[in-house]
C-alpha positions, 0 to 999 in steps of 0.5 A: 457521545462515547464510544471509548470511555473518553470524553474527547469526540471519536475520530470515527464519528468525525462529520465528513460533511465539515470536510470539503473534498478538496486538495489541501483542506486536511483537518488541523487538531488545536486546543483540543478541537479539529479546524479545517485549513483555510482556502482549500483548492477545489479539485479538478474532479470528485471521481475516484480512479481506477487502474487495471490492465489485464495483461497482470494476469499472465504472472501465473503460477506453473510450478505446482497444479494447485491453487494458489493464493495470490491468483490471477483471478483475484484482480478480474474478479475485483474488476468483474464486481465493480462492473457488475455493481455499476462502479466502472461507469463512475470512476475514472480509468487510469492506465497501467504503464510499465515502471522504469529502471531508474523509478525503481531504483529509487528504492531497489538496487540495480541487481534487483531490477536485473534480476527480476528482468531477467526471469523473462528469458529462463526456462521452466526448469530455471523459473522453478529454481528461482522460485524455490531459492527465495521466500514464497514467490513463484515465477514464470516468463511474464512475470517481469511485465506483470509486475512492472506494470503493477508497480507503474500503474500505482505510480500513475494512479498516486500521481492522478490523486496528488495532482487532483485529477482524481479524488482518490482511487484504486489500483486493481494490481498485481503482484503486489508489493509490500513484501519486497525487499531492496534487493530480494523479492519474498512473499508474492512480491517482485517490486515495492509498488507504495514505496516506489509510488511514494519516492516517485511522488517526493521526487517528481511532484514535490510531495513532502509528507507521505502516510502509508498504511497497511492493513493487510494480515501480513506486516509490509517488512519491505515498506518498512525498511525503504522508509525506516529513517525517512522522517517525511513518511509515515509507515503505519502497519496493523497486522497479526504478529503472534510474537514474530511466529506469523508471515514474515516472522520478523520481529521488526514488526513488533511494536518497539520498532518505531523509526531511526534517527530523525525518524522516530516515531514515523514507523507504527506497528499495531501487531495483533498478538493472536487470530481472531481481531474484530472489528471492534478491535480495528475501530478502536486502533484506529481511534486511539492510534491510527487518526491521532498519528495522522491528523498530527502528522498532516500528510499531502497524501494517503497510500493504503495498501489494502490487503483483503486477507485480514477480512473474513 
């Protein structure tokens, strides 16, 4: 069957029933077809994990009255939807915990950790000035706690997947992270949750290869920079670009930025030139770019920065 004008089997039509749910059983592409690795290792659980902590709602915008898109109700609404649909009773709850300084330092500087921590002791006027001094953030006295829980929750979920305690999982956390750079918060982000989690997996569990897929409508500038020279991490982003005129407005979100040194080819940017991309555009990108690279790279774990703003 053809869906893209080629004779190759379309990736979206791979029969998942032929791929057992196991650790270490990723398909290998060879001689024009996919084969499974032998001797799969059974998982301890075939369930989906979920991370949620209501304290992450304490991070709220005190600087203005109007609704802010990065609102505390985002995660409570998701959790309530899970509950109403009967999903929570089928999921494995994974407790969030505060990320440590040592873990954050795998990606960020000491100065960045100190900056976030000190916001808990600032006055309202000082918090307002901090928000004004940086690019698209707001801060209150609970921001540091919420950011530590958000990052620590992502680490715990990724470790649960890597250990086989759950098959996969959803981290219902905030504040988000993919815009946070090594020494700068921006775009509602304070700690780069996914980047820190990936580094913790590599250090603590000896995970060798990580594939990060970022389908938020905005480019994950912080995540890209964290791994731009790392040959063992693929960062793949599908985002609106508009010739670097769409947030974060960084030319490095363009398709010519592909990684540095030994990591050349490990950064993949799929930059949409305008708004209005549809499901078919995303399917085509997955068929032609994302899935072939993912199968060739053969990662030990896939982490998705699952921003919802690309969807209607």
